[in-house]
N, C-alpha and C positions, 0 to 999 in steps of 0.2 A: 194587043195580044189577042189572037184568035182563040176562041173557045169552041170546042166541038158542040154541035147541036144535039145534045143528049139530055136525058132527064136527070142524070147524076150531077150532083153539085161538084164543081171544080174548085179545089182549094190550092193555094200556092204550095203548101207543104202538107203532104198527107203521110201520116205515120202508119205504115203498113205492118208494123210489128204486132206481135200478139200482145194483148192487154197485160198479161203477167210480166212480160219482158220490160214493157214500158214502166210499169209500177216498180219493178226491181231496180231499174236504172235510176228512176227518180228517188227511190229510197236510198240508194248508194250515194247519189249526189247530195241529198239532204244530210246523210250521215257525215259525209266529208265536210259539208258546210258547217254542221254543228261542231265537229272537231276543230275546225279552223277558228270558229267564233270562241270556243272554249279556250283555245290557246291564246287568242288575242286578249280575252278577259283576264287570263292568268298573267300575261305580260303587263297589262295595264295595272293590275293590282300590285305587281312587283314594283312597277315604277312609282305608284302612289305610296307604297310603303317606304320608299327611299326618302320621302320628305318628312320633316318634323311635323308634329301635330299642332294645330292652332287651338284656340280656346273652345271651339265647337267640336273638336275631336277629328276633324278632317285634315287632309294634307294642307300645309301652309305654303301654297304656291306663291302668294304675294310676298310673304316674308322671305322665301327663298330668292325671289327675284330681287328684292330690296338688298339682301345680303350680297348678291353678286354685284349690284350697282355700287355698294359700299366698297367692295373689294377692288373694283375698277378705279374708284376715286382714290382709294388709299395707294394703289399702285402708281397712279399718276402723281400724287403728292410725293411718294418715295422717289420717283424718277426725278422730279424737280429738285428735291433735297440732295440727291446724289450729284446732279449737275452743278448746283450752287456750291456744294462742298468741293467738287473737283476744281471749279473756277477759283475758289478761295485758296486751295492748296497750290495751284499754279501761280496765283498772285504772290503767295508767300515765298515760293521758290524763286520767282523772278526778283522779288525785293531782296532776298538774301544774296542772290548772285550779283545784283546791282550794287548792294552794299559792299560785298567782298571786292568787286571790281573797283568801286570808288575808293575804298581804303587802300587797295594796291596802287591805284593811280596816284593818290595823295602821297603815299610813301615813296613812290618812284620819283615824283616831282621834288620832294624834299631831299632825296639823296639819289640823284641819278648817277649811275656808275657805268 
């Protein structure tokens, strides 16, 4: 990049606005940033307040996670129980139908008409 041969320093970005305008713009940007940070802090506090408290008075993140793991394990066990119950019910229905069929076949062999 060629720079002119002058005594003035050449900067890539030169802010040619008046100093008051630049300060006002920075103040507005900082105000918006402070508002956003405050909103994020309120949101984080709301999330933290959703958890039960541990023995130290802080949110119990580990206990919450453990509770979810227990719920998943209980749901898996319940699913297994439902499947085994359905299999037993099907086995009972098939045994009943087989018994009825067998009794009918025996009665038919004894007295074919």
